[in-house]
C-alpha positions in Angstrom: -3.5 15.9 -2.7 -0.3 16.2 -3.8 0.0 18.4 -6.5 2.8 15.8 -7.7 -0.2 12.8 -7.2 -3.0 14.5 -8.2 -4.7 10.8 -9.3 -3.6 9.0 -6.1 -1.1 7.3 -4.1 -0.7 3.2 -3.6 0.2 2.8 0.5 1.0 -0.5 2.3 0.9 0.5 5.7 2.3 -3.1 6.8 4.7 -1.8 9.7 4.8 0.3 12.3 6.2 3.1 11.7 6.7 2.5 8.2 4.5 3.2 5.2 5.6 2.4 1.5 4.0 4.5 -1.4 3.8 5.2 -4.8 1.9 7.1 -7.3 -1.9 5.2 -8.7 0.1 6.0 -12.2 3.4 4.5 -11.4 2.5 1.2 -12.9 5.4 -0.5 -12.3 5.8 1.4 -9.2 1.6 -0.2 -8.6 3.1 -3.9 -9.0 5.7 -4.4 -7.3 3.6 -2.9 -4.6 0.9 -5.3 -4.8 3.6 -8.4 -5.7 5.5 -7.8 -2.3 3.4 -6.2 -0.1 2.4 -10.0 1.3 6.3 -10.7 2.0 6.6 -7.1 3.4 4.1 -7.7 6.0 5.2 -11.3 6.4 8.9 -10.2 7.0 7.6 -7.5 10.1 6.9 -10.8 12.7 4.6 -8.7 15.7 4.6 -5.2 14.1 3.0 -5.5 11.3 -0.4 -4.4 10.5 -2.2 -4.5 7.2 -1.3 -6.4 4.4 -4.0 -4.5 1.8 -2.7 -1.9 -0.2 -4.5 1.4 0.2 -5.8 4.3 -2.4 -5.1 8.2 -0.8 -7.2 9.9 -3.8 -9.5 12.7 -3.6 -8.9 13.0 -0.2 -10.6 9.6 0.7 -9.0 6.4 2.3 -10.7 3.2 -0.8 -9.0 -0.2 -0.8 -7.5 -0.9 -3.8 -5.8 -4.1 -3.2 -8.1 -6.7 -0.3 -5.7 -8.0 2.5 -3.7 -11.3 1.8 -5.4 -13.9 3.7 -4.2 -16.2 5.8 -3.7 -19.6 6.7 
């Protein structure tokens, strides 16, 4: 774990070759990820990976926000 973010990192791998992330304690950045991950995912076209947000903490990944359900 990065010493500058010991409480964890929230990450969005919405596009192949890209990872958007923010420290868990940066609530403004985490809220922006929560609101923007769906649009980022949709705009990635065939390069889409996941629309979920993940938390990396204590050396493990967990789902932070479930993926957007597509209709």
